[in-house]
C-alpha positions in Angstrom: 108.7 87.4 103.1 108.3 89.0 106.5 111.3 87.3 108.1 113.9 88.5 105.5 112.5 92.0 105.6 112.6 92.2 109.4 116.2 90.8 109.5 117.2 93.5 106.9 115.6 96.2 109.0 117.3 95.1 112.2 120.7 94.8 110.5 120.3 98.3 108.9 119.2 99.8 112.2 122.2 98.3 114.1 124.7 99.5 111.5 123.2 103.0 111.4 123.0 103.2 115.2 126.7 102.5 115.5 127.7 104.9 112.8 125.9 108.0 114.0 126.9 110.7 116.5 124.5 111.2 119.4 122.2 114.1 118.4 119.3 115.2 120.7 116.5 113.8 118.4 115.1 111.4 121.0 114.1 111.7 124.6 112.4 113.8 127.2 109.5 115.9 125.7 109.7 114.7 122.1 106.4 114.2 120.2 106.4 112.1 117.0 103.6 111.6 114.5 103.3 109.7 111.2 100.8 108.3 108.8 101.2 105.5 106.3 99.5 102.9 104.1 100.2 99.6 105.8 99.8 96.0 104.5 98.7 93.3 107.0 99.5 89.7 106.3 97.1 87.3 108.0 98.8 84.2 109.4 95.9 81.8 109.2 94.8 82.6 105.6 96.5 83.8 102.4 95.1 87.3 102.8 96.7 90.7 102.7 94.7 93.5 104.3 95.3 97.1 103.5 95.2 99.8 106.3 95.7 103.5 106.6 97.8 103.9 109.8 98.2 106.9 112.0 100.7 107.0 114.9 101.4 109.4 117.8 104.3 108.8 120.2 105.4 110.8 123.2 108.7 110.5 125.1 108.2 111.2 128.9 111.9 110.3 129.4 115.0 109.4 127.3 114.5 105.8 126.4 110.8 105.2 127.1 107.9 106.3 124.9 104.1 105.9 125.0 102.6 105.2 121.6 99.0 105.3 120.3 98.1 103.9 116.9 95.0 103.7 114.8 94.6 101.4 111.7 91.6 102.1 109.4 90.8 99.0 107.3 90.4 99.8 103.6 90.1 96.4 101.9 91.8 93.1 101.2 93.9 92.4 98.1 92.0 89.1 97.8 88.4 89.1 96.5 86.1 88.3 97.9 87.6 89.7 101.1 87.1 87.6 104.3 86.4 90.7 106.4 84.1 93.6 105.9 85.8 95.6 108.7 88.9 95.2 110.8 89.8 98.7 112.1 92.0 98.9 115.2 93.2 101.3 117.9 96.1 100.4 120.2 98.2 102.0 122.9 101.3 100.9 124.8 104.9 101.6 126.1 108.1 101.2 124.1 111.7 101.0 125.1 114.3 102.5 122.8 117.9 101.4 121.9 120.7 102.9 119.9 121.6 106.5 119.8 119.3 109.5 119.2 119.6 109.6 115.4 119.2 105.9 114.7 116.7 104.5 117.1 115.5 100.9 117.5 112.3 100.4 119.6 110.5 97.4 121.1 107.1 97.6 122.6 103.7 96.1 123.5 100.3 97.5 122.7 96.9 96.6 124.0 94.0 97.5 121.7 90.6 97.1 120.4 89.6 95.9 117.0 86.2 96.6 115.3 85.6 93.4 113.3 82.8 92.3 111.0 83.2 89.2 108.8 81.9 89.3 105.2 78.4 88.0 104.8 78.4 84.6 103.0 75.7 83.6 100.5 74.5 80.6 102.6 74.3 82.8 105.8 70.8 83.5 107.0 71.8 86.1 109.6 75.0 88.2 109.1 77.6 88.2 111.8 77.5 91.5 113.8 80.2 94.2 114.0 82.1 93.5 117.3 84.6 95.2 119.4 87.3 92.6 120.1 90.3 93.0 122.4 93.7 92.6 120.7 97.4 92.7 121.7 100.4 93.5 119.6 104.1 93.0 119.9 106.0 95.7 118.0 109.4 96.5 116.7 110.4 99.7 114.9 113.4 101.6 113.5 113.5 105.4 113.2 116.2 107.4 111.5 116.1 111.1 112.3 117.7 113.3 109.6 116.5 116.7 110.6 114.9 118.5 113.7 111.4 118.0 112.4 111.4 114.8 110.2 112.4 111.2 110.4 112.1 108.0 108.4 110.5 105.0 110.1 109.9 101.3 109.5 107.7 99.3 111.9 106.6 95.7 112.2 103.8 94.5 114.5 102.3 91.1 115.3 98.7 91.5 116.2 96.8 88.8 118.0 92.9 88.8 118.1 90.1 86.3 117.7 86.5 86.9 116.5 84.4 84.4 118.5 80.8 83.4 117.9 80.7 83.7 114.1 78.3 81.5 112.2 81.4 79.6 110.8 83.1 79.4 114.2 86.0 81.3 115.7 87.9 83.4 113.2 91.6 83.9 114.0 92.7 87.4 113.1 96.5 87.1 113.8 98.5 89.1 111.3 101.8 90.9 110.8 101.4 94.6 109.9 104.2 96.5 108.3 104.5 100.3 108.1 107.1 102.7 106.8 107.5 106.2 105.6 108.2 109.8 106.6 107.3 111.0 110.1 107.2 114.4 111.9 108.5 115.3 115.3 108.4 118.3 117.6 110.2 118.8 120.9 107.6 120.1 123.4 110.2 120.9 126.2 113.9 121.4 126.3 
C-alpha cells in the first residue's frame, strides 16, 4: 500500500513542478508550519499506529530547510495495542527540488522516541518508559496555492529499537504518512 501511494505522490509532484511558473513561495526566510493526524505502519508487525503530528520548517536559503517535527502517539488500530507510548520528536535538514510552487523535498532527521511497551498479563515487572534514539529518512511534496497556505504530503521511514524489554528487543521501524493543509509566512524579503 505504501509503495503505490509514494509512487503516485512522486509522479504528481514531478508533473506539477514542470507545469508551474516560478513564484516566490519557497526560499530564504520562509517559515512553514502544519499539523495532521498521521498513520504509522509498523514494518515488523501488522500494526497501524495513529499520531498527531506537528511540523515547523525554516528556510535559511533557497533550496535548504531545517525541519522539526513532533509525533504524539494516540493509539493503535489493533487491540490490544503493542505499545502504550511511542511519541517522537525529530529535527534535520532537507533539500528541495522543483520550482517554488510545487516543491519536492528529501531529508534526514535525527530524533528521540519515548517508548513504553504494553504490560503483558504474564509480566511480573512492566517494561519502563524509555527515551530511545531514532532516525528518519523523509520525502515530502508541497504545493503552494497562496501566500499563506499550502497542501503537503509527507512519507517518512523511522528506524528505532526498544532494547531490554522482558520479551527481548522490540523493532519499532515504521512508515509514517502525513498530509493536509499547512501555513507559511515569509519572515524576511
